[in-house]
N, CA, C, O and the ligand as a Tripos MOL2 file, in Angstrom:
@<TRIPOS>MOLECULE
protein
  269   267    68     0     0
PROTEIN
NO_CHARGES

@<TRIPOS>ATOM
      1 N          65.9000   79.7020  -23.4880 N.3       1 MET1
      2 CA         67.2480   79.9720  -22.9620 C.3       1 MET1
      3 C          67.1010   80.6900  -21.5840 C.2       1 MET1
      4 O          67.9880   80.6090  -20.7340 O.2       1 MET1
      5 N          65.9910   81.3700  -21.4020 N.am      2 THR2
      6 CA         65.8200   82.1100  -20.2050 C.3       2 THR2
      7 C          65.6420   81.2410  -18.9580 C.2       2 THR2
      8 O          65.9230   81.6640  -17.8370 O.2       2 THR2
      9 N          65.1670   80.0110  -19.1900 N.am      3 GLU3
     10 CA         64.9360   79.1010  -18.0560 C.3       3 GLU3
     11 C          66.2630   78.6950  -17.4390 C.2       3 GLU3
     12 O          66.2760   78.2860  -16.2780 O.2       3 GLU3
     13 N          67.3820   78.7840  -18.1510 N.am      4 SER4
     14 CA         68.6270   78.2240  -17.6630 C.3       4 SER4
     15 C          69.4060   79.1590  -16.8160 C.2       4 SER4
     16 O          70.3970   78.7390  -16.2190 O.2       4 SER4
     17 N          69.0160   80.4410  -16.7170 N.am      5 ARG5
     18 CA         69.7050   81.3660  -15.8960 C.3       5 ARG5
     19 C          69.3870   81.2120  -14.4350 C.2       5 ARG5
     20 O          68.2220   81.3230  -14.0530 O.2       5 ARG5
     21 N          70.3450   80.9700  -13.6240 N.am      6 ARG6
     22 CA         70.1260   80.7160  -12.2100 C.3       6 ARG6
     23 C          71.0450   81.6010  -11.3760 C.2       6 ARG6
     24 O          72.1510   81.9360  -11.8010 O.2       6 ARG6
     25 N          70.6010   81.9620  -10.2340 N.am      7 CYS7
     26 CA         71.4160   82.7800   -9.3460 C.3       7 CYS7
     27 C          72.4980   81.8470   -8.7450 C.2       7 CYS7
     28 O          72.1680   80.7820   -8.2240 O.2       7 CYS7
     29 N          73.7800   82.2420   -8.8150 N.am      8 PRO8
     30 CA         74.8350   81.4390   -8.2990 C.3       8 PRO8
     31 C          74.8010   81.3420   -6.8020 C.2       8 PRO8
     32 O          75.3490   80.3790   -6.2660 O.2       8 PRO8
     33 N          74.2020   82.2610   -6.0830 N.am      9 ASP9
     34 CA         74.0770   82.1720   -4.6050 C.3       9 ASP9
     35 C          72.8570   81.4310   -4.1590 C.2       9 ASP9
     36 O          72.9500   80.6210   -3.2380 O.2       9 ASP9
     37 N          71.7390   81.6570   -4.7470 N.am     10 CYS10
     38 CA         70.4430   81.1650   -4.2750 C.3      10 CYS10
     39 C          70.0590   79.8470   -5.0310 C.2      10 CYS10
     40 O          69.3830   78.9830   -4.4720 O.2      10 CYS10
     41 N          70.4840   79.7240   -6.2470 N.am     11 GLY11
     42 CA         70.0880   78.6100   -7.0480 C.3      11 GLY11
     43 C          68.7330   78.7060   -7.6330 C.2      11 GLY11
     44 O          68.2680   77.7760   -8.2910 O.2      11 GLY11
     45 N          68.0820   79.8060   -7.4130 N.am     12 VAL12
     46 CA         66.7350   80.0150   -8.0040 C.3      12 VAL12
     47 C          66.8150   80.6270   -9.4450 C.2      12 VAL12
     48 O          67.8250   81.2010   -9.8520 O.2      12 VAL12
     49 N          65.6890   80.4650  -10.1760 N.am     13 GLY13
     50 CA         65.7330   80.9770  -11.4890 C.3      13 GLY13
     51 C          65.7240   82.5190  -11.5320 C.2      13 GLY13
     52 O          65.0160   83.1530  -10.7490 O.2      13 GLY13
     53 N          66.4990   83.1140  -12.4340 N.am     14 LEU14
     54 CA         66.5550   84.5810  -12.5600 C.3      14 LEU14
     55 C          65.4080   85.0000  -13.4640 C.2      14 LEU14
     56 O          65.0100   84.2990  -14.3940 O.2      14 LEU14
     57 N          64.8940   86.1910  -13.1360 N.am     15 GLU15
     58 CA         63.7750   86.7410  -13.9450 C.3      15 GLU15
     59 C          64.3620   87.7100  -14.9540 C.2      15 GLU15
     60 O          65.1170   88.6110  -14.5890 O.2      15 GLU15
     61 N          64.0150   87.5260  -16.2380 N.am     16 ALA16
     62 CA         64.4420   88.4540  -17.2780 C.3      16 ALA16
     63 C          63.7160   89.7500  -17.1200 C.2      16 ALA16
     64 O          62.5160   89.7810  -16.8490 O.2      16 ALA16
     65 N          64.4460   90.8230  -17.2890 N.am     17 MET17
     66 CA         63.8710   92.1340  -17.1730 C.3      17 MET17
     67 C          64.4310   92.9890  -18.2660 C.2      17 MET17
     68 O          65.3860   92.6000  -18.9390 O.2      17 MET17
     69 N          63.8380   94.1830  -18.4590 N.am     18 ASP18
     70 CA         64.3070   95.1440  -19.3960 C.3      18 ASP18
     71 C          65.0200   96.2800  -18.6600 C.2      18 ASP18
     72 O          64.6240   96.6670  -17.5600 O.2      18 ASP18
     73 N          66.0520   96.7930  -19.2690 N.am     19 VAL19
     74 CA         66.8090   97.8480  -18.6340 C.3      19 VAL19
     75 C          66.8050   99.1580  -19.4840 C.2      19 VAL19
     76 O          67.0180   99.1320  -20.6960 O.2      19 VAL19
     77 N          66.5580  100.2810  -18.8020 N.am     20 GLN20
     78 CA         66.5550  101.5230  -19.4990 C.3      20 GLN20
     79 C          67.1970  102.5950  -18.6100 C.2      20 GLN20
     80 O          67.3200  102.4320  -17.3960 O.2      20 GLN20
     81 N          67.5770  103.6290  -19.2190 N.am     21 THR21
     82 CA         68.0660  104.7460  -18.4100 C.3      21 THR21
     83 C          66.7900  105.5940  -18.0000 C.2      21 THR21
     84 O          65.6860  105.3030  -18.4590 O.2      21 THR21
     85 N          66.9530  106.5310  -17.2210 N.am     22 GLY22
     86 CA         65.8420  107.3240  -16.7970 C.3      22 GLY22
     87 C          65.1440  108.1380  -17.9110 C.2      22 GLY22
     88 O          64.0000  108.5760  -17.7900 O.2      22 GLY22
     89 N          65.9160  108.3050  -19.0010 N.am     23 ASP23
     90 CA         65.3350  109.0160  -20.1170 C.3      23 ASP23
     91 C          64.6940  108.0520  -21.1270 C.2      23 ASP23
     92 O          64.2070  108.4510  -22.1840 O.2      23 ASP23
     93 N          64.7180  106.8040  -20.7630 N.am     24 GLY24
     94 CA         64.0580  105.8500  -21.6490 C.3      24 GLY24
     95 C          64.9210  105.2220  -22.7560 C.2      24 GLY24
     96 O          64.4450  104.4550  -23.5930 O.2      24 GLY24
     97 N          66.2350  105.5910  -22.7170 N.am     25 PHE25
     98 CA         67.1410  105.0080  -23.6960 C.3      25 PHE25
     99 C          67.4780  103.5950  -23.3490 C.2      25 PHE25
    100 O          67.6170  103.2180  -22.1850 O.2      25 PHE25
    101 N          67.6070  102.8040  -24.4250 N.am     26 LYS26
    102 CA         68.0170  101.4080  -24.1320 C.3      26 LYS26
    103 C          69.5060  101.3070  -23.9490 C.2      26 LYS26
    104 O          70.2940  102.1190  -24.4330 O.2      26 LYS26
    105 N          69.8600  100.2360  -23.2030 N.am     27 LEU27
    106 CA         71.2830  100.0310  -22.9920 C.3      27 LEU27
    107 C          71.8250   99.0400  -24.0890 C.2      27 LEU27
    108 O          71.2180   98.0130  -24.3900 O.2      27 LEU27
    109 N          72.9720   99.4150  -24.6410 N.am     28 TYR28
    110 CA         73.5010   98.6030  -25.7530 C.3      28 TYR28
    111 C          75.0000   98.2040  -25.4180 C.2      28 TYR28
    112 O          75.7500   98.9630  -24.8050 O.2      28 TYR28
    113 N          75.3420   97.0540  -25.8340 N.am     29 LEU29
    114 CA         76.7860   96.7110  -25.8960 C.3      29 LEU29
    115 C          77.2750   96.9730  -27.3160 C.2      29 LEU29
    116 O          76.6310   96.5770  -28.2880 O.2      29 LEU29
    117 N          78.4200   97.6430  -27.4270 N.am     30 VAL30
    118 CA         78.9450   97.9360  -28.7770 C.3      30 VAL30
    119 C          80.2970   97.3140  -28.9170 C.2      30 VAL30
    120 O          81.2000   97.5400  -28.1110 O.2      30 VAL30
    121 N          80.4260   96.5100  -29.9730 N.am     31 THR31
    122 CA         81.7560   95.8600  -30.1460 C.3      31 THR31
    123 C          82.7080   96.7470  -30.9600 C.2      31 THR31
    124 O          82.2990   97.4280  -31.9000 O.2      31 THR31
    125 N          84.0030   96.7180  -30.5650 N.am     32 ASN32
    126 CA         84.9850   97.4000  -31.3250 C.3      32 ASN32
    127 C          85.7160   96.6270  -32.3500 C.2      32 ASN32
    128 O          86.3470   97.1550  -33.2650 O.2      32 ASN32
    129 N          85.6000   95.2970  -32.1530 N.am     33 GLU33
    130 CA         86.2530   94.3910  -33.1740 C.3      33 GLU33
    131 C          85.5820   93.0190  -33.0200 C.2      33 GLU33
    132 O          84.9600   92.7070  -32.0040 O.2      33 GLU33
    133 N          85.7420   92.2120  -34.0890 N.am     34 PRO34
    134 CA         85.0780   90.8940  -34.0160 C.3      34 PRO34
    135 C          85.4790   90.0900  -32.7570 C.2      34 PRO34
    136 O          86.6550   90.0850  -32.3920 O.2      34 PRO34
    137 N          84.5650   89.4410  -32.1190 N.am     35 LYS35
    138 CA         84.8410   88.7430  -30.9110 C.3      35 LYS35
    139 C          84.6900   87.2470  -31.1030 C.2      35 LYS35
    140 O          83.9290   86.7950  -31.9590 O.2      35 LYS35
    141 N          85.4490   86.4500  -30.2690 N.am     36 PRO36
    142 CA         85.3060   85.0190  -30.3010 C.3      36 PRO36
    143 C          84.1080   84.5900  -29.4610 C.2      36 PRO36
    144 O          83.4650   85.4270  -28.8280 O.2      36 PRO36
    145 N          83.8050   83.3110  -29.4510 N.am     37 GLY37
    146 CA         82.7970   82.7530  -28.5100 C.3      37 GLY37
    147 C          81.4420   83.2310  -28.9090 C.2      37 GLY37
    148 O          81.1190   83.3400  -30.0910 O.2      37 GLY37
    149 N          80.6440   83.5190  -27.8980 N.am     38 ILE38
    150 CA         79.2090   83.8170  -28.0620 C.3      38 ILE38
    151 C          79.0540   85.1010  -28.8810 C.2      38 ILE38
    152 O          78.0180   85.3090  -29.5130 O.2      38 ILE38
    153 N          80.0340   85.9250  -28.8730 N.am     39 LEU39
    154 CA         79.9160   87.2040  -29.6180 C.3      39 LEU39
    155 C          80.5430   87.0350  -30.9720 C.2      39 LEU39
    156 O          80.7760   88.0400  -31.6430 O.2      39 LEU39
    157 N          80.8290   85.8570  -31.4140 N.am     40 GLY40
    158 CA         81.5570   85.6600  -32.7070 C.3      40 GLY40
    159 C          80.7500   86.1350  -33.8390 C.2      40 GLY40
    160 O          81.3530   86.5130  -34.8440 O.2      40 GLY40
    161 N          79.4780   86.1670  -33.8120 N.am     41 GLY41
    162 CA         78.7050   86.5700  -34.9980 C.3      41 GLY41
    163 C          78.6770   88.0250  -35.1840 C.2      41 GLY41
    164 O          78.1420   88.4990  -36.1860 O.2      41 GLY41
    165 N          79.2270   88.7810  -34.2690 N.am     42 LEU42
    166 CA         79.0610   90.1960  -34.3350 C.3      42 LEU42
    167 C          80.3130   90.8410  -35.0610 C.2      42 LEU42
    168 O          81.4590   90.4620  -34.8210 O.2      42 LEU42
    169 N          80.0230   91.8040  -35.9310 N.am     43 GLY43
    170 CA         81.1560   92.5270  -36.5590 C.3      43 GLY43
    171 C          81.4690   93.7220  -35.7420 C.2      43 GLY43
    172 O          80.8680   93.9520  -34.6920 O.2      43 GLY43
    173 N          82.4710   94.5390  -36.2460 N.am     44 ALA44
    174 CA         82.8970   95.6960  -35.5350 C.3      44 ALA44
    175 C          81.7130   96.7680  -35.4900 C.2      44 ALA44
    176 O          80.9930   96.9750  -36.4660 O.2      44 ALA44
    177 N          81.5870   97.3810  -34.3600 N.am     45 LYS45
    178 CA         80.6190   98.4600  -34.1330 C.3      45 LYS45
    179 C          79.2110   98.0220  -34.1210 C.2      45 LYS45
    180 O          78.2970   98.8460  -34.1490 O.2      45 LYS45
    181 N          79.0000   96.6890  -34.0770 N.am     46 GLU46
    182 CA         77.5660   96.2160  -34.0000 C.3      46 GLU46
    183 C          77.0360   96.4030  -32.6080 C.2      46 GLU46
    184 O          77.7930   96.3160  -31.6410 O.2      46 GLU46
    185 N          75.8050   96.6480  -32.4860 N.am     47 LYS47
    186 CA         75.2020   96.7720  -31.2580 C.3      47 LYS47
    187 C          74.4340   95.4800  -30.7330 C.2      47 LYS47
    188 O          73.8110   94.7530  -31.5070 O.2      47 LYS47
    189 N          74.5110   95.2700  -29.5190 N.am     48 LEU48
    190 CA         73.7920   94.1010  -28.9470 C.3      48 LEU48
    191 C          73.0860   94.4970  -27.6840 C.2      48 LEU48
    192 O          73.6410   95.1000  -26.7650 O.2      48 LEU48
    193 N          71.8290   94.1230  -27.6920 N.am     49 ARG49
    194 CA         71.0330   94.4680  -26.5080 C.3      49 ARG49
    195 C          71.2530   93.4290  -25.4470 C.2      49 ARG49
    196 O          70.9370   92.2610  -25.6710 O.2      49 ARG49
    197 N          71.7690   93.7890  -24.3260 N.am     50 PRO50
    198 CA         71.9790   92.8430  -23.2320 C.3      50 PRO50
    199 C          70.6240   92.5230  -22.5360 C.2      50 PRO50
    200 O          69.7510   93.3790  -22.3970 O.2      50 PRO50
    201 N          70.5050   91.2780  -22.1210 N.am     51 THR51
    202 CA         69.3660   90.8740  -21.3980 C.3      51 THR51
    203 C          69.7170   90.9060  -19.8820 C.2      51 THR51
    204 O          70.7690   90.4380  -19.4480 O.2      51 THR51
    205 N          68.7930   91.4730  -19.1310 N.am     52 VAL52
    206 CA         69.0310   91.7060  -17.7190 C.3      52 VAL52
    207 C          68.2500   90.6320  -16.9230 C.2      52 VAL52
    208 O          67.0480   90.4550  -17.1210 O.2      52 VAL52
    209 N          68.9500   89.9290  -16.0310 N.am     53 TYR53
    210 CA         68.3470   88.9310  -15.1950 C.3      53 TYR53
    211 C          68.4660   89.3900  -13.6900 C.2      53 TYR53
    212 O          69.5320   89.8110  -13.2400 O.2      53 TYR53
    213 N          67.3790   89.2930  -12.9780 N.am     54 VAL54
    214 CA         67.3900   89.7010  -11.6130 C.3      54 VAL54
    215 C          66.9580   88.4720  -10.7900 C.2      54 VAL54
    216 O          66.0020   87.7710  -11.1210 O.2      54 VAL54
    217 N          67.7420   88.2440   -9.6620 N.am     55 CYS55
    218 CA         67.3600   87.2080   -8.7140 C.3      55 CYS55
    219 C          66.2380   87.6790   -7.7810 C.2      55 CYS55
    220 O          66.4000   88.6600   -7.0560 O.2      55 CYS55
    221 N          65.0930   86.9690   -7.8050 N.am     56 PRO56
    222 CA         63.9770   87.4040   -6.9820 C.3      56 PRO56
    223 C          64.2510   87.2170   -5.4640 C.2      56 PRO56
    224 O          63.5340   87.7730   -4.6310 O.2      56 PRO56
    225 N          65.2760   86.4440   -5.1270 N.am     57 GLU57
    226 CA         65.6070   86.1450   -3.7260 C.3      57 GLU57
    227 C          66.4990   87.1990   -3.1290 C.2      57 GLU57
    228 O          66.1520   87.7940   -2.1090 O.2      57 GLU57
    229 N          67.6830   87.4560   -3.7600 N.am     58 CYS58
    230 CA         68.6900   88.2930   -3.1920 C.3      58 CYS58
    231 C          68.8950   89.5900   -3.9700 C.2      58 CYS58
    232 O          69.5920   90.4870   -3.4950 O.2      58 CYS58
    233 N          68.2860   89.7060   -5.1860 N.am     59 GLY59
    234 CA         68.3600   90.9290   -5.8600 C.3      59 GLY59
    235 C          69.5510   91.0680   -6.7390 C.2      59 GLY59
    236 O          69.7880   92.1460   -7.2840 O.2      59 GLY59
    237 N          70.3210   90.0150   -6.9050 N.am     60 LEU60
    238 CA         71.4640   90.0030   -7.7300 C.3      60 LEU60
    239 C          71.0340   90.2970   -9.1850 C.2      60 LEU60
    240 O          70.0350   89.7710   -9.6760 O.2      60 LEU60
    241 N          71.8460   91.1780   -9.8700 N.am     61 VAL61
    242 CA         71.5230   91.5520  -11.2220 C.3      61 VAL61
    243 C          72.6890   91.0720  -12.1400 C.2      61 VAL61
    244 O          73.8710   91.3140  -11.8920 O.2      61 VAL61
    245 N          72.2590   90.3840  -13.1990 N.am     62 ARG62
    246 CA         73.3000   89.9230  -14.1320 C.3      62 ARG62
    247 C          72.9040   90.4130  -15.5020 C.2      62 ARG62
    248 O          71.7200   90.5500  -15.8100 O.2      62 ARG62
    249 N          73.8950   90.6740  -16.3170 N.am     63 LEU63
    250 CA         73.6760   91.1150  -17.6780 C.3      63 LEU63
    251 C          74.2870   89.9790  -18.6090 C.2      63 LEU63
    252 O          75.4320   89.5570  -18.4490 O.2      63 LEU63
    253 N          73.4370   89.5300  -19.5810 N.am     64 TYR64
    254 CA         73.7960   88.5040  -20.4740 C.3      64 TYR64
    255 C          73.7470   89.1420  -21.8640 C.2      64 TYR64
    256 O          72.7740   89.8240  -22.1850 O.2      64 TYR64
    257 N          74.8140   88.9300  -22.7270 N.am     65 ALA65
    258 CA         74.7870   89.3140  -24.0980 C.3      65 ALA65
    259 C          74.1950   88.1700  -24.8930 C.2      65 ALA65
    260 O          74.8740   87.1750  -25.1500 O.2      65 ALA65
    261 N          72.9510   88.2970  -25.2820 N.am     66 GLU66
    262 CA         72.2770   87.2880  -26.0160 C.3      66 GLU66
    263 C          71.7580   87.8810  -27.3500 C.2      66 GLU66
    264 O          71.4680   89.0690  -27.4960 O.2      66 GLU66
    265 N          71.6750   86.9480  -28.2890 N.am     67 GLU67
    266 CA         71.0930   87.3120  -29.6130 C.3      67 GLU67
    267 C          69.6840   87.6470  -29.4600 C.2      67 GLU67
    268 O          69.0180   87.9780  -30.4410 O.2      67 GLU67
    269 ZN         70.0370   85.1040   -5.4420 Zn       68 ZN68
@<TRIPOS>BOND
     1     1     2 1
     2     2     3 1
     3     3     4 2
     4     3     5 am
     5     5     6 1
     6     6     7 1
     7     7     8 2
     8     7     9 am
     9     9    10 1
    10    10    11 1
    11    11    12 2
    12    11    13 am
    13    13    14 1
    14    14    15 1
    15    15    16 2
    16    15    17 am
    17    17    18 1
    18    18    19 1
    19    19    20 2
    20    19    21 am
    21    21    22 1
    22    22    23 1
    23    23    24 2
    24    23    25 am
    25    25    26 1
    26    26    27 1
    27    27    28 2
    28    27    29 am
    29    29    30 1
    30    30    31 1
    31    31    32 2
    32    31    33 am
    33    33    34 1
    34    34    35 1
    35    35    36 2
    36    35    37 am
    37    37    38 1
    38    38    39 1
    39    39    40 2
    40    39    41 am
    41    41    42 1
    42    42    43 1
    43    43    44 2
    44    43    45 am
    45    45    46 1
    46    46    47 1
    47    47    48 2
    48    47    49 am
    49    49    50 1
    50    50    51 1
    51    51    52 2
    52    51    53 am
    53    53    54 1
    54    54    55 1
    55    55    56 2
    56    55    57 am
    57    57    58 1
    58    58    59 1
    59    59    60 2
    60    59    61 am
    61    61    62 1
    62    62    63 1
    63    63    64 2
    64    63    65 am
    65    65    66 1
    66    66    67 1
    67    67    68 2
    68    67    69 am
    69    69    70 1
    70    70    71 1
    71    71    72 2
    72    71    73 am
    73    73    74 1
    74    74    75 1
    75    75    76 2
    76    75    77 am
    77    77    78 1
    78    78    79 1
    79    79    80 2
    80    79    81 am
    81    81    82 1
    82    82    83 1
    83    83    84 2
    84    83    85 am
    85    85    86 1
    86    86    87 1
    87    87    88 2
    88    87    89 am
    89    89    90 1
    90    90    91 1
    91    91    92 2
    92    91    93 am
    93    93    94 1
    94    94    95 1
    95    95    96 2
    96    95    97 am
    97    97    98 1
    98    98    99 1
    99    99   100 2
   100    99   101 am
   101   101   102 1
   102   102   103 1
   103   103   104 2
   104   103   105 am
   105   105   106 1
   106   106   107 1
   107   107   108 2
   108   107   109 am
   109   109   110 1
   110   110   111 1
   111   111   112 2
   112   111   113 am
   113   113   114 1
   114   114   115 1
   115   115   116 2
   116   115   117 am
   117   117   118 1
   118   118   119 1
   119   119   120 2
   120   119   121 am
   121   121   122 1
   122   122   123 1
   123   123   124 2
   124   123   125 am
   125   125   126 1
   126   126   127 1
   127   127   128 2
   128   127   129 am
   129   129   130 1
   130   130   131 1
   131   131   132 2
   132   131   133 am
   133   133   134 1
   134   134   135 1
   135   135   136 2
   136   135   137 am
   137   137   138 1
   138   138   139 1
   139   139   140 2
   140   139   141 am
   141   141   142 1
   142   142   143 1
   143   143   144 2
   144   143   145 am
   145   145   146 1
   146   146   147 1
   147   147   148 2
   148   147   149 am
   149   149   150 1
   150   150   151 1
   151   151   152 2
   152   151   153 am
   153   153   154 1
   154   154   155 1
   155   155   156 2
   156   155   157 am
   157   157   158 1
   158   158   159 1
   159   159   160 2
   160   159   161 am
   161   161   162 1
   162   162   163 1
   163   163   164 2
   164   163   165 am
   165   165   166 1
   166   166   167 1
   167   167   168 2
   168   167   169 am
   169   169   170 1
   170   170   171 1
   171   171   172 2
   172   171   173 am
   173   173   174 1
   174   174   175 1
   175   175   176 2
   176   175   177 am
   177   177   178 1
   178   178   179 1
   179   179   180 2
   180   179   181 am
   181   181   182 1
   182   182   183 1
   183   183   184 2
   184   183   185 am
   185   185   186 1
   186   186   187 1
   187   187   188 2
   188   187   189 am
   189   189   190 1
   190   190   191 1
   191   191   192 2
   192   191   193 am
   193   193   194 1
   194   194   195 1
   195   195   196 2
   196   195   197 am
   197   197   198 1
   198   198   199 1
   199   199   200 2
   200   199   201 am
   201   201   202 1
   202   202   203 1
   203   203   204 2
   204   203   205 am
   205   205   206 1
   206   206   207 1
   207   207   208 2
   208   207   209 am
   209   209   210 1
   210   210   211 1
   211   211   212 2
   212   211   213 am
   213   213   214 1
   214   214   215 1
   215   215   216 2
   216   215   217 am
   217   217   218 1
   218   218   219 1
   219   219   220 2
   220   219   221 am
   221   221   222 1
   222   222   223 1
   223   223   224 2
   224   223   225 am
   225   225   226 1
   226   226   227 1
   227   227   228 2
   228   227   229 am
   229   229   230 1
   230   230   231 1
   231   231   232 2
   232   231   233 am
   233   233   234 1
   234   234   235 1
   235   235   236 2
   236   235   237 am
   237   237   238 1
   238   238   239 1
   239   239   240 2
   240   239   241 am
   241   241   242 1
   242   242   243 1
   243   243   244 2
   244   243   245 am
   245   245   246 1
   246   246   247 1
   247   247   248 2
   248   247   249 am
   249   249   250 1
   250   250   251 1
   251   251   252 2
   252   251   253 am
   253   253   254 1
   254   254   255 1
   255   255   256 2
   256   255   257 am
   257   257   258 1
   258   258   259 1
   259   259   260 2
   260   259   261 am
   261   261   262 1
   262   262   263 1
   263   263   264 2
   264   263   265 am
   265   265   266 1
   266   266   267 1
   267   267   268 2
@<TRIPOS>SUBSTRUCTURE
     1 MET1         2 RESIDUE 1 A MET
     2 THR2         6 RESIDUE 1 A THR
     3 GLU3        10 RESIDUE 1 A GLU
     4 SER4        14 RESIDUE 1 A SER
     5 ARG5        18 RESIDUE 1 A ARG
     6 ARG6        22 RESIDUE 1 A ARG
     7 CYS7        26 RESIDUE 1 A CYS
     8 PRO8        30 RESIDUE 1 A PRO
     9 ASP9        34 RESIDUE 1 A ASP
    10 CYS10       38 RESIDUE 1 A CYS
    11 GLY11       42 RESIDUE 1 A GLY
    12 VAL12       46 RESIDUE 1 A VAL
    13 GLY13       50 RESIDUE 1 A GLY
    14 LEU14       54 RESIDUE 1 A LEU
    15 GLU15       58 RESIDUE 1 A GLU
    16 ALA16       62 RESIDUE 1 A ALA
    17 MET17       66 RESIDUE 1 A MET
    18 ASP18       70 RESIDUE 1 A ASP
    19 VAL19       74 RESIDUE 1 A VAL
    20 GLN20       78 RESIDUE 1 A GLN
    21 THR21       82 RESIDUE 1 A THR
    22 GLY22       86 RESIDUE 1 A GLY
    23 ASP23       90 RESIDUE 1 A ASP
    24 GLY24       94 RESIDUE 1 A GLY
    25 PHE25       98 RESIDUE 1 A PHE
    26 LYS26      102 RESIDUE 1 A LYS
    27 LEU27      106 RESIDUE 1 A LEU
    28 TYR28      110 RESIDUE 1 A TYR
    29 LEU29      114 RESIDUE 1 A LEU
    30 VAL30      118 RESIDUE 1 A VAL
    31 THR31      122 RESIDUE 1 A THR
    32 ASN32      126 RESIDUE 1 A ASN
    33 GLU33      130 RESIDUE 1 A GLU
    34 PRO34      134 RESIDUE 1 A PRO
    35 LYS35      138 RESIDUE 1 A LYS
    36 PRO36      142 RESIDUE 1 A PRO
    37 GLY37      146 RESIDUE 1 A GLY
    38 ILE38      150 RESIDUE 1 A ILE
    39 LEU39      154 RESIDUE 1 A LEU
    40 GLY40      158 RESIDUE 1 A GLY
    41 GLY41      162 RESIDUE 1 A GLY
    42 LEU42      166 RESIDUE 1 A LEU
    43 GLY43      170 RESIDUE 1 A GLY
    44 ALA44      174 RESIDUE 1 A ALA
    45 LYS45      178 RESIDUE 1 A LYS
    46 GLU46      182 RESIDUE 1 A GLU
    47 LYS47      186 RESIDUE 1 A LYS
    48 LEU48      190 RESIDUE 1 A LEU
    49 ARG49      194 RESIDUE 1 A ARG
    50 PRO50      198 RESIDUE 1 A PRO
    51 THR51      202 RESIDUE 1 A THR
    52 VAL52      206 RESIDUE 1 A VAL
    53 TYR53      210 RESIDUE 1 A TYR
    54 VAL54      214 RESIDUE 1 A VAL
    55 CYS55      218 RESIDUE 1 A CYS
    56 PRO56      222 RESIDUE 1 A PRO
    57 GLU57      226 RESIDUE 1 A GLU
    58 CYS58      230 RESIDUE 1 A CYS
    59 GLY59      234 RESIDUE 1 A GLY
    60 LEU60      238 RESIDUE 1 A LEU
    61 VAL61      242 RESIDUE 1 A VAL
    62 ARG62      246 RESIDUE 1 A ARG
    63 LEU63      250 RESIDUE 1 A LEU
    64 TYR64      254 RESIDUE 1 A TYR
    65 ALA65      258 RESIDUE 1 A ALA
    66 GLU66      262 RESIDUE 1 A GLU
    67 GLU67      266 RESIDUE 1 A GLU
    68 ZN68       269 GROUP 0 **** ****
């Protein structure tokens, strides 16, 4: 799935990276209620690790909520 992420400006493949705070804590998305679509499998208060993609050309950063 990582190969399909592309920068909308440059058209080059985005590189998957890990994101942390300065203290080393991971970033989480937390749902407050069941969601439709890609998040449909998540229940309330479930945590999801976002995947960070960075464009090597322009530096654009995108966050994707992936399983
Ligand atoms: Zn770019």
